[in-house]
Structures are given as C-alpha cells and as structure tokens.
N, C-alpha and C positions, 0 to 999 in steps of 0.2 A: 019840465023845468030842468031835469037832469041833463038833457041834451044841450040846452043852452049853457049850462054851467060847464059841461064837458068841452064845448066848442070854445067858450071864453078862456078856459084853462089851457087849451091846446091850440090856440089860434095860429101861432107861428108854425106848429107842426102841420096843421091843416093846410096852411098856405104853401108850405114847402112840398107837401104831398101833392097838392093840386098843380103846382109848378112842375114837379117831376112827371106827373101823369101827362101834362101838356107837352112836355119835351118828348116823351116816349111816343105819344100820338103823332106829333109833328114828324119825328124821325121815321116812324112806320109809314106814314103817308108819303113821305119823300121816297122811301124805298119802293113802295107800290107804284108810284108815278113813274119812277125810272124803269122799273122792271116791265111795266106795261107799255113802254115806248120803245123797247129794245127790239132789234131785228129777230132775236131768238124768240121773244114772245109773239111778235107779229107773224113770224113764219110758222107758228104752230097751227094756224088756220089753213085748211086745205087750199083755199083759193089764193093764199099769199105765199105758198111754198116757192114758186118760181121767182117771185119778186124778191123774197128774202135770199134765195140762192144767187141770183144775179147781183144783188146789192153786196153780198159778201165778197164778191170778186171785183168790186168797183173801186175807184179812186176815193170814194167817200165812205168806205166800209167801217171806219172808226166812229162814225156818227150814229146817232139814234134815229129811228124812223121819224120821231116827233120833231127832230131838228129841222126837217124839211117840210113835213106834212101838217104841222100845226102852227097857228099864229103865235108870235112872241111879243105883241105890243105890251101886254101886262098879264099878270097872273090870273086875274078873273076871266079874261077872254080866253086864255090858254085852257083853263080848267073847264069852262063851259064847252068849248069846241072839242076838247078831248073826250068829255062825256058824250056829247052829241055824236061825234064820228065813231066812237066806240060802240054806241048802241046801234047805229046804222050798220056798221061792219058786222056786228054780232047777228043782227036780224038777217042780213043777206047771207051770212055763213050758215045760219040755221035753215033757211029756206033753200039754200044752195042755188041761188040765181045769179051769181057773179058770172060775167062773160069770161070766155077763155083767155082773152087778153084784156086786162083791166086798164082803163084809160082814165086820166085825170079829168074831172069836171072843169068847167070854166073857173069856178071859185077855187078849186084845188090847184089849178094852173097858176092863178094869181097869187095864191098863198106860197107855193113853192118858189115862184119867181121872186117874191118879196123876201123870202128867206135866203135865196142866192145873193141878193143885193146886201142883205143884213150881214152875212158872213164874209163876203168878198169885197165889200165896199172899199177897204184900204188899197186894194190892188186894181181898182177900176177907173182911175183918173183918165186914162187915155182910151177907154173902150168905147166903141161906137156900135150899137146894135143895128141902127138904121143909118144910112149915109148922112153924115153931118148931125146926128142926134146923139147926145150923150146918154148913156144908159140910165142915169138918174133923172132924165126928163121923160121917161116913158118907154125906154127900150125893153125888150123881152129876152131875157137870158135863155129861156127854153127854146126859143126859135132856132138857135144853133146848137145848144148844149143839152137837149132833152134826153140824150142817150148816155150821159155820163154815169148816172147812178144805177141804171137798170139795163144797159145794153140796148142793142137794136131789136132784139126779140127775146122771148123767154128762154132761149137756149144759150145765151152768151152773157157774160158779165159786162159791166160798164166799161167805157173807154177810159184808159189810163193816160190822160194827157196833162195832168197837173204835176 
C-alpha cells in the first residue's frame, strides 16, 4: 500500500524520471549506432583494414560505412539489417575465413547501388547507365563506378572524380 501511495504522490516526478531515462537511452543508442557504422570502428577488424584504409583516401571518405552498405528504406529495416550483417561480420572475423579480397554479394551490390541512387538522385537526370536507359529505370551505378570508394585493389584509395 505504501508503494501505491508513494507513486500517487509522486506521479509527475515518476513520469519526468521515466521521460529523462528514455531520452538518455535514445541518445546512447544513437551514439552506439553511429559509432558502430564509422570507418574507424569497421576498420578495427583485421579483415577490413585495407577496406578502411582505401576508403579513407576516397572521394566518399566523409561518409559512414553504413551510408552505402545498409538499406535506408526505414528504421526497422535498417536496424534489422545492421544487426544481421554485424553478426555475420563478427562470425567471419572470429573464424577468420574472410577472403583476401572481400567482394560484395549480389544483395550487397544491389544495396550499395540503391544508396548511390538515393544520394546522387538530384544530379542524375541526364545519366545513362545503359545506352538509351535512364539510371532510374534499372541502370547499375557500380557497373562503371565500383572503384570510387575503395580503389582498384587493396593497395590504393578510391578514384577522386567528383
């Protein structure tokens, strides 16, 4: 009975405390999400050192890894994919079975291509990826621009053409 009386007496204080705790949790979560998508974080893994190094010297070096390598349709899809890919990357890092040259999967290719379009859409009105085919009707950015973010091999940075 005392607890009920205490809660009734301090309802506003309890609500304010809960609200403050929610804001702190939300802010902490955002900091963690941002930190775990940065090139500095991704480059700490042995298998990603060359990718992080070449990315740091690219035209896109001000971006986060997640800007290109995660979907941005909505927050739920982003968080699920971030968790899934993070667990997959951690598994392969622990068992040390990444190949010497990491390549994008078909799904990864499609995701990066969609993010190219998402960021560069305002500048692409006259771009044709295939003869006579506008990029927004199915063109593939990475067909010609796959070396911009990570160079032509693990020893050189991306191509600075922008």
